[in-house]
C-alpha distance (Angstrom), angle and dihedral (degrees) to the residues before:
residue distance angle dihedral
X1 . . .
X2 3.77 . .
X3 3.83 91.3 .
X4 3.78 90.1 48.5
X5 3.81 90.1 50.8
X6 3.81 89.6 48.4
X7 3.80 88.9 61.3
X8 3.81 103.4 32.0
X9 3.81 100.1 47.0
X10 3.83 96.6 57.8
X11 3.80 92.0 42.5
X12 3.81 91.0 49.6
X13 3.80 90.2 49.1
X14 3.80 90.7 51.2
X15 3.79 91.0 50.4
X16 3.80 91.5 47.6
X17 3.80 91.1 48.3
X18 3.78 92.3 52.6
X19 3.80 92.2 44.9
X20 3.83 95.0 47.7
X21 3.82 95.9 39.2
X22 3.78 108.1 34.5
X23 3.80 90.6 172.6
X24 3.80 88.8 69.9
X25 3.80 90.3 50.8
X26 3.80 90.0 53.7
X27 3.82 94.0 56.2
X28 3.76 116.2 112.6
X29 3.76 133.1 -161.6
X30 3.74 104.6 -152.7
X31 3.81 107.2 -40.7
X32 3.82 94.0 -28.6
X33 3.83 122.7 91.7
X34 3.80 115.0 -123.1
X35 3.84 95.2 -120.0
X36 3.81 90.1 56.8
X37 3.79 91.2 51.1
X38 3.80 93.6 47.8
X39 3.79 93.1 47.5
X40 3.79 94.8 39.6
X41 3.79 99.0 45.2
X42 3.79 110.1 9.6
X43 3.79 97.7 54.5
X44 3.81 96.1 60.8
X45 3.84 95.8 69.6
X46 3.79 87.1 49.9
X47 3.80 91.3 52.9
X48 3.82 91.8 47.2
X49 3.80 89.6 51.3
X50 3.81 90.7 49.2
X51 3.81 91.2 49.7
X52 3.81 91.9 48.3
X53 3.80 91.0 50.2
X54 3.80 92.0 47.5
X55 3.80 92.6 51.3
X56 3.82 90.8 46.5
X57 3.82 91.2 52.2
X58 3.84 91.9 45.9
X59 3.81 91.1 51.4
X60 3.80 90.7 48.3
X61 3.81 90.5 51.2
X62 3.80 91.3 47.9
X63 3.81 91.8 50.3
X64 3.80 90.8 49.0
X65 3.80 91.1 49.4
X66 3.80 91.0 49.3
X67 3.80 90.2 49.5
X68 3.79 91.1 52.2
X69 3.83 94.3 46.3
X70 3.80 95.9 46.8
X71 3.80 92.6 46.6
X72 3.81 92.4 67.2
C-alpha cells in the first residue's frame, strides 16, 4: 500500500493542480505542453523510486521470514 501511495498521491496532485489551475496546464516548453513533459519524463523517476522501494520491502520481508523459519 505504501508503494501504491508513493505513485498515486503525486499523480493525483498533478491532476488536481491541472484541473484547479488550467493556466498551468496550458504552459508550453518549446512546442510541447507542460503536462506532456511532466507525464512523459517526470513520471519515470517516480516509478523507479516506487520499484526500488517495493524490492527493498520484499527483501526485508524475505529476510524476516527466513529469520523466523531458521529460528525453529
